[in-house]
Structure formats: structure tokens, C-alpha cells
N, C-alpha and C positions, 0 to 999 in steps of 0.2 A: 354757607352757613348764614342764617339770618341774624338779625340784630338781637332778638330775644335769646337765641341759643348762645351767642357770644357773651351777652351779659350774664347768663346763667353760669357759663364756664368760668368767666372772670370772677364772679362772686364765690363760686365753689373753690377755686384755687386760692383766692384771697382769704377765705375763712379757714381752709385747711392750713395754709401757710401761717396765718396768725396764730392758730392753735398750736402748731408745732413750735413756732418761735417762742410763744409764751411759756410753754412747758419745758422746752429743751435748750433754749438759748439764754433766756433771762435768768439772772441770779435771784435769790430770795429778796434781796434789797430792791432790785429793779421791779419785781412783782409787787412789792409793797408800795413803791412809787406809782405804779400803774393803778393799783387799787385806790390810792389816795387821790390821784387825778380823776378817777372815775367818780369817787364820792363828791369831789368839788364840782364836777360837771353836773351831777345829779342835783346838788343843792342850788346851783345857778339856774338850772332849768325850772326847779320848783319856785324860785324867787320870781322868775319871769312869768311863770304860770299864775302865781299869786297876784302879780301886778296886772296881768291882762284879764284874769277871770272876772273881776267886778265889772269890767267894761263889756264883756261878752255875754255873760249870763247873770241874770238878776236872782239873788236869793240863794245861789249855790255856795256852799262853804268852800273856803280856800284850803289848800293843803295844810297851811299852818293851823287853821281852825280845826281841821280833821285830826291833826297830830295832837293838839291840845286836848280835844275831846277824848281821844284814845288814851292818852296818858292819865287823864282824870278817871276814866273807866278802869284802867289798870290799878290805880291807887285805891279806888273803891272796892275792887275785887280783892285786893291784898288785905284790906281792912276787914272785909267780910270773912275771908279765910282765917285771918288771925283771931277774929271774934269767936269762931267755932273751934279753935284749938289747933289749927294747922300752921 
């Protein structure tokens, strides 16, 4: 069995095992903890990306700027819908 096949089998077993453990072994409280840890990891990665982005590409908006623009757009859309009676 070559290395690529071994890696594929290992990843398949790891993914299936993780799925089964998540759905059948963890309690609801533990699943909430996993979700919270996942959200913290996502925020940390976005902070790192925001710190590195100005150094790598000039003029590209950061994730924080994109989120702020999206929130402003949602607020404008809500105002427009409210103005027409919805």
C-alpha cells in the first residue's frame, strides 16, 4: 500500500470516527463546547488574517471591513423595507 492510499484510509477512518463520536458519544453540553471552541478558532484565524492582509495585498478590504460593510448594507436594506411598509 503506497503512502497516498494510507493517508486516504487514515483520513477516511478519522473523519468517520469523528462524525460518529460527535453524534453518538458527546452530550449536548459537550457539543456546545465544541461549537464554542470552533467559533473562537474562527475568530482567531480572522484576526490573524486581518493582521497579515495589509502586509500581503494592498487595497484589499479586511474581514472586519467586509463585515462592517455587510452590516451597514443589512441596516440600509431593513430601512428600505420598513419605508415601503414591510
